[in-house]
ZAMARGU-4260 file (C-alpha; in steps of 0.2 Angstrom, whole numbers, plus 5000, padded with zeros to 4 digits):
<rodrens>
0) 5257/4900/5166 | 5249/4884/5173 | 5235/4895/5182 | 5232/4903/5165 | 5230/4887/5156
5) 5217/4881/5169 | 5205/4893/5163 | 5208/4890/5144 | 5195/4878/5136 | 5193/4871/5119
10) 5179/4876/5108 | 5171/4858/5110 | 5172/4860/5129 | 5163/4877/5128 | 5150/4870/5117
15) 5146/4856/5129 | 5145/4869/5143 | 5132/4879/5133 | 5122/4864/5130 | 5121/4861/5148
20) 5114/4878/5152 | 5095/4879/5153 | 5089/4891/5140 | 5071/4898/5140 | 5061/4891/5126
25) 5050/4903/5116 | 5033/4896/5113 | 5029/4891/5095 | 5021/4906/5086 | 5025/4919/5099
30) 5039/4927/5089 | 5040/4931/5070 | 5053/4939/5060 | 5049/4955/5050 | 5053/4953/5032
35) 5057/4972/5030 | 5069/4975/5045 | 5073/4957/5050 | 5070/4960/5068 | 5061/4948/5080
40) 5044/4954/5085 | 5029/4948/5095 | 5016/4940/5084 | 5002/4946/5095 | 5009/4964/5093
45) 5008/4962/5075 | 4990/4955/5075 | 4984/4969/5087 | 4993/4982/5076 | 4985/4980/5060
50) 4999/4968/5054 | 5012/4982/5054 | 5029/4979/5061 | 5031/4989/5077 | 5050/4991/5074
55) 5051/4998/5056 | 5032/5001/5052 | 5034/4989/5037 | 5017/4982/5031 | 5014/4963/5031
60) 5003/4956/5018 | 4985/4952/5024 | 4974/4937/5021 | 4958/4942/5012 | 4946/4937/5026
65) 4957/4946/5039 | 4957/4962/5028 | 4938/4961/5027 | 4937/4959/5046 | 4948/4975/5048
70) 4936/4986/5039 | 4919/4979/5039 | 4905/4981/5053 | 4904/4966/5064 | 4895/4951/5056
75) 4890/4962/5040 | 4900/4952/5027 | 4890/4941/5016 | 4901/4931/5004 | 4896/4928/4986
80) 4901/4915/4973 | 4911/4905/4985 | 4910/4888/4976 | 4914/4893/4958 | 4921/4878/4949
85) 4939/4879/4944 | 4944/4880/4925 | 4959/4875/4915 | 4955/4883/4898 | 4971/4878/4890
90) 4972/4861/4898 | 4989/4866/4905 | 4998/4851/4912 | 4997/4850/4931 | 4987/4866/4933
95) 4971/4857/4941 | 4982/4848/4954 | 4991/4864/4958 | 4974/4873/4961 | 4968/4859/4972
100) 4984/4860/4983 | 4982/4878/4985 | 4963/4877/4990 | 4968/4864/5003 | 4983/4875/5009
105) 4974/4892/5010 | 4956/4887/5013 | 4952/4898/4998 | 4943/4893/4982 | 4952/4906/4972
110) 4963/4921/4973 | 4948/4933/4977 | 4934/4934/4990 | 4919/4944/4985 | 4903/4949/4994
115) 4893/4963/5002 | 4898/4972/5018 | 4894/4988/5028 | 4907/5000/5034 | 4901/5012/5047
120) 4883/5008/5042 | 4886/5011/5024 | 4883/4996/5012 | 4895/4992/4998 | 4901/4977/4987
125) 4918/4972/4991 | 4932/4961/4982 | 4948/4957/4990 | 4963/4948/4982 | 4973/4936/4992
130) 4991/4934/4987 | 4993/4917/4995 | 4984/4909/4980 | 4996/4910/4965 | 5001/4928/4969
135) 4983/4933/4966 | 4985/4932/4948 | 4970/4935/4937 | 4963/4920/4929 | 4945/4916/4922
140) 4937/4913/4939 | 4945/4929/4947 | 4939/4939/4932 | 4922/4931/4933 | 4920/4934/4952
145) 4924/4953/4950 | 4912/4955/4935 | 4898/4946/4944 | 4901/4957/4960 | 4901/4973/4950
150) 4886/4968/4940 | 4876/4965/4956 | 4882/4981/4963 | 4876/4990/4948 | 4858/4982/4949
155) 4858/4985/4968 | 4865/5003/4966 | 4879/5000/4978 | 4897/5006/4978 | 4911/4994/4974
160) 4927/4993/4984 | 4941/4982/4976 | 4957/4978/4985 | 4971/4974/4972 | 4985/4963/4976
165) 4992/4953/4961 | 5007/4947/4951 | 4996/4951/4936 | 4989/4939/4923 | 4989/4920/4926
170) 5001/4912/4914 | 4993/4895/4915 | 4977/4902/4907 | 4986/4912/4893 | 4975/4923/4882
175) 4960/4919/4892 | 4968/4927/4907 | 4971/4942/4896 | 4953/4944/4892 | 4949/4946/4910
180) 4956/4963/4909 | 4943/4968/4896 | 4929/4959/4905 | 4932/4967/4922 | 4935/4985/4914
185) 4918/4983/4904 | 4909/4978/4920 | 4916/4994/4929 | 4911/5005/4914 | 4893/5000/4915
190) 4894/5003/4934 | 4901/5020/4931 | 4888/5024/4917 | 4875/5020/4930 | 4882/5034/4941
195) 4889/5022/4954 | 4904/5024/4965 | 4920/5014/4964 | 4935/5014/4976 | 4951/5005/4971
200) 4963/5001/4985 | 4981/4996/4979 | 4991/4985/4991 | 5008/4977/4989 | 5011/4971/4976
205) 4999/4977/4962 | 5007/4973/4945 | 5004/4967/4927 | 4986/4965/4920 | 4978/4970/4936
210) 4986/4987/4936 | 4981/4989/4918 | 4963/4985/4921 | 4952/4986/4936 | 4965/4992/4949
215) 4967/5009/4940 | 4949/5013/4936 | 4943/5019/4953 | 4933/5035/4955 | 4945/5036/4970
220) 4961/5027/4970 | 4969/5024/4987 | 4985/5015/4991 | 4994/5008/5006 | 5011/5016/5010
225) 5026/5008/5002 | 5016/4996/4990 | 5024/4991/4974 | 5013/4997/4960 | 5017/4995/4942
230) 5013/4988/4925 | 5030/4979/4922 | 5039/4974/4938 | 5055/4981/4942 | 5065/4966/4938
235) 5057/4965/4920 | 5061/4983/4917 | 5079/4982/4923 | 5082/4966/4912 | 5074/4975/4897
240) 5083/4992/4898 | 5098/4986/4907 | 5097/5001/4919 | 5096/5000/4938 | 5080/5008/4944
245) 5080/5023/4957 | 5075/5019/4975 | 5057/5021/4978 | 5052/5018/4959 | 5035/5011/4957
250) 5031/5013/4976 | 5015/5021/4982 | 5024/5037/4985 | 5031/5038/4968 | 5013/5036/4960
255) 5006/5049/4971 | 5020/5062/4966 | 5016/5057/4948 | 4998/5060/4949 | 4991/5042/4947
260) 4983/5039/4964 | 4972/5051/4975 | 4979/5047/4992 | 4990/5036/5003 | 4981/5029/5018
265) 4989/5021/5033 | 4981/5004/5037 | 4974/5009/5054 | 4965/5024/5046 | 4958/5014/5031
270) 4941/5009/5038 | 4937/5027/5043 | 4943/5034/5026 | 4932/5022/5017 | 4917/5026/5028
275) 4919/5044/5025 | 4920/5042/5006 | 4905/5031/5006 | 4895/5044/5016 | 4901/5058/5004
280) 4893/5048/4990 | 4876/5047/4996 | 4862/5055/4985 | 4860/5074/4988 | 4845/5085/4986
285) 4843/5104/4987 | 4832/5103/5003 | 4846/5095/5012 | 4855/5111/5016 | 4853/5116/5034
290) 4851/5134/5039 | 4868/5141/5040 | 4875/5143/5057 | 4892/5147/5063 | 4906/5143/5052
295) 4920/5132/5057 | 4931/5137/5072 | 4946/5139/5061 | 4939/5156/5056 | 4945/5162/5073
300) 4963/5156/5070 | 4974/5171/5069 | 4981/5166/5052 | 4964/5169/5044 | 4962/5187/5050
305) 4969/5201/5039 | 4975/5217/5048 | 4960/5229/5051 | 4969/5243/5041 | 4965/5233/5025
310) 4947/5236/5027 | 4947/5255/5031 | 4941/5268/5018 | 4937/5255/5005 | 4927/5267/4994
315) 4943/5278/4992 | 4955/5264/4988 | 4963/5265/4971 | 4963/5251/4958 | 4982/5249/4961
320) 4980/5248/4980 | 4968/5234/4977 | 4980/5225/4966 | 4993/5226/4980 | 4980/5220/4993
325) 4975/5206/4982 | 4993/5200/4982 | 4996/5203/5001 | 5003/5188/5010 | 4992/5192/5025
330) 4976/5187/5015 | 4969/5170/5018 | 4974/5158/5005 | 4964/5145/4996 | 4966/5131/5009
335) 4962/5143/5023 | 4945/5146/5015 | 4943/5127/5013 | 4947/5125/5032 | 4935/5138/5037
340) 4920/5135/5027 | 4919/5116/5025 | 4921/5101/5036 | 4927/5083/5033 | 4938/5089/5018
345) 4946/5074/5009 | 4960/5080/4997 | 4963/5070/4981 | 4979/5071/4971 | 4984/5070/4953
350) 4979/5072/4935 | 4980/5053/4932 | 4992/5057/4918 | 5009/5064/4924 | 5009/5072/4941
355) 5001/5081/4956 | 5002/5100/4955 | 5002/5108/4972 | 4997/5124/4965 | 4979/5117/4964
360) 4971/5109/4979 | 4955/5099/4977 | 4944/5086/4985 | 4927/5083/4993 | 4920/5091/5008
365) 4904/5093/5018 | 4895/5110/5017 | 4880/5111/5029 | 4876/5093/5026 | 4879/5094/5007
370) 4894/5084/4999 | 4903/5097/4988 | 4918/5096/4977 | 4930/5110/4982 | 4945/5116/4971
375) 4957/5130/4976 | 4972/5138/4968 | 4984/5139/4982 | 4998/5152/4983 | 5004/5148/5001
380) 5009/5161/5013 | 5026/5158/5020 | 5041/5157/5008 | 5044/5139/5008 | 5025/5136/5006
385) 5025/5148/4992 | 5039/5139/4983 | 5031/5122/4986 | 5014/5129/4978 | 5024/5138/4964
390) 5016/5154/4970 | 4999/5148/4964 | 5004/5147/4946 | 4996/5130/4940 | 5005/5119/4927
395) 4994/5109/4915 | 4993/5095/4928 | 4984/5107/4940 | 4971/5111/4927 | 4969/5093/4922
400) 4967/5088/4941 | 4954/5101/4943 | 4944/5095/4928 | 4945/5077/4933 | 4938/5082/4950
405) 4924/5092/4941 | 4919/5078/4930 | 4919/5067/4945 | 4907/5079/4954 | 4896/5079/4938
410) 4894/5060/4939 | 4889/5061/4957 | 4879/5077/4956 | 4890/5086/4968 | 4891/5105/4967
415) 4908/5112/4962 | 4915/5127/4972 | 4931/5135/4966 | 4942/5147/4975 | 4953/5157/4962
420) 4969/5165/4966 | 4983/5165/4954 | 4994/5178/4945 | 4992/5167/4930 | 4996/5150/4923
425) 5014/5144/4924 | 5023/5150/4909 | 5038/5138/4908 | 5046/5126/4896 | 5039/5111/4904
430) 5022/5118/4905 | 5022/5121/4886 | 5029/5104/4883 | 5015/5096/4892 | 5001/5107/4884
435) 4997/5122/4895 | 4986/5130/4882 | 4976/5114/4878 | 4974/5110/4897 | 4966/5128/4899
440) 4955/5126/4883 | 4949/5109/4889 | 4943/5116/4905 | 4933/5130/4897 | 4926/5118/4885
445) 4920/5105/4898 | 4915/5117/4911 | 4903/5126/4899 | 4892/5111/4899 | 4895/5103/4916
450) 4879/5096/4922 | 4881/5102/4940 | 4881/5119/4949 | 4898/5128/4948 | 4902/5143/4959
455) 4919/5152/4957 | 4925/5165/4970 | 4940/5177/4966 | 4948/5178/4983 | 4964/5187/4977
460) 4972/5188/4960 | 4962/5183/4945 | 4976/5182/4932 | 4971/5180/4914 | 4967/5162/4907
465) 4975/5154/4922 | 4960/5161/4932 | 4947/5159/4919 | 4951/5140/4918 | 4942/5139/4935
470) 4929/5152/4932 | 4917/5146/4919 | 4904/5145/4932 | 4885/5148/4935 | 4890/5163/4945
475) 4907/5172/4948 | 4909/5182/4965 | 4924/5193/4970 | 4930/5198/4987 | 4930/5217/4987
480) 4949/5218/4987 | 4951/5204/4973 | 4956/5208/4955 | 4952/5200/4939 | 4960/5205/4923
485) 4967/5200/4906 | 4985/5200/4913 | 4994/5209/4926 | 4995/5228/4926 | 5014/5227/4924
490) 5012/5216/4909 | 4998/5227/4902 | 5009/5243/4904 | 5024/5234/4896 | 5014/5228/4880
495) 5004/5244/4877 | 5016/5258/4884 | 5033/5248/4884 | 5035/5254/4902 | 5030/5242/4916
500) 5033/5256/4929 | 5016/5263/4923 | 5007/5248/4931 | 4997/5259/4943 | 4991/5269/4928
505) 4987/5253/4919 | 4977/5246/4934 | 4965/5261/4933 | 4961/5259/4914 | 4960/5240/4915
510) 4944/5240/4925 | 4950/5225/4936 | 4942/5229/4953 | 4927/5220/4959 | 4915/5235/4958
515) 4921/5238/4940 | 4917/5220/4935 | 4901/5220/4944 | 4895/5235/4933 | 4901/5227/4917
520) 4892/5211/4922 | 4907/5199/4923 | 4904/5195/4941 | 4887/5193/4950 | 4892/5198/4968
525) 4905/5208/4978 | 4908/5201/4995 | 4914/5213/5009 | 4930/5208/5018 | 4933/5199/5030
530) 4922/5187/5020 | 4920/5171/5030 | 4903/5174/5038 | 4896/5182/5022 | 4902/5168/5011
535) 4895/5155/5022 | 4877/5163/5021 | 4878/5167/5003 | 4885/5150/4997 | 4870/5142/5006
540) 4858/5153/4996 | 4867/5149/4980 | 4866/5130/4983 | 4848/5131/4987 | 4844/5140/4971
545) 4855/5130/4959 | 4853/5112/4966 | 4834/5115/4962 | 4838/5117/4944 | 4838/5103/4931
550) 4855/5099/4923 | 4848/5106/4906 | 4842/5122/4915 | 4860/5124/4923 | 4869/5122/4906
555) 4857/5133/4896 | 4859/5147/4910 | 4877/5146/4910 | 4879/5146/4891 | 4868/5162/4890
560) 4878/5170/4904 | 4894/5170/4893 | 4884/5172/4877 | 4879/5189/4883 | 4897/5195/4885
</rodrens>
């Protein structure tokens, strides 16, 4: 018992022993705590890793100048309007003192830094919000700096890149702060009307009046992963409606799914993404098309090769056999054509209203040196893929996304190339609720007068209005085993003969094959299959011809094409 007690010590004695032990001291600033996962991390690792936690991949907020340093070419940043005088439009008590304290603490004059930079050699005007200054709330000076930067960009014919990070309107400036929403939006409208390019980058957090103005007006809207983005903050919403919000609500991923942003871009990839976007928005001319060479290596991928038996005895194949071939899962899908025929494809998402529809894939790409807008109806090939893409049956959001991308192409004088492959527009309760008919009608209406070349290629099924909504084009081509019809042969047989089993018979009388439609004058070319090499050459010819036309000539020719039918 005595021996046991010899080894027992009081808590005070143990504490004294611990104090006497020499512990290694951590140099000040060496470690920091991640505000996402709470783990200790090396400060140097964070700085060298784009200010991303190496443990949980959480994003730290970045100072404005560091943000510019991370994306701009070395020594290319020229700051504008640095010394603008502070304002206190409502004579709010203590406001000027607060601004002075923040200026001293942050070494910033206000909550945004603006100027001119180059990214990968491409010039742009930039504005970066800095959350250290009153949560980057937008007051008169912030609004003025944005408006001035956009106005100078318009005069210089330069693209604009704005990084949003804000708590919203600045309360101390009241209604004057609210007016900055209108002022910045008006400046961006003039910039847009002048045909200039605007990229909005949303970072954590982007809320309030900033979200309801310049942040959501980009030709392309990018976001960092996990960023909080919303008009009313989660706390305000919960207090207002008395309901706890679902996990992930108002985060970047939520906005992508609901069609409000184009892409989520990892921070380490942002500079290259911006460079690529700036490159794609240079002026183009018809004489820029290089002589067509080999198409992309992806054409040699086995998934793009359809069994040889599909191409034998083409002239003896029945209409019904072509219907079955058009539906074959072994055919290349829309995304396969994009991969094979274009380089540097950048996919954009969403209709900016409700959601992103995976049945329609769209974005910008390079075709032999020419930036083009590419849109494809995508069925998928494997079962899971087919389900995810809704078997190529677009909802209203898919057609609205396609039209948004076409209107963007018109603004920047980019040709539009559509790959059509759908059994038809999705016919479901939700589609009707969200205006399926209106969405299709709007596409026909707008495409008829779009002031840029449009080429539509039927690569599989061309089902009814769901296909036509992407085929009001200068020319429509069909692969030799594609079909294009008022509805499916099964539906045709059911309506006219009350017997869907007579579908093969219906296929013969519907005149839905490529050769039939070429004779009628509905399509201009029939492309032999496999089609990749032939398409590559003939698309070059198409662009050379149509890019040489004026917008007025394009629209008139397209109108007469359909007027004759």
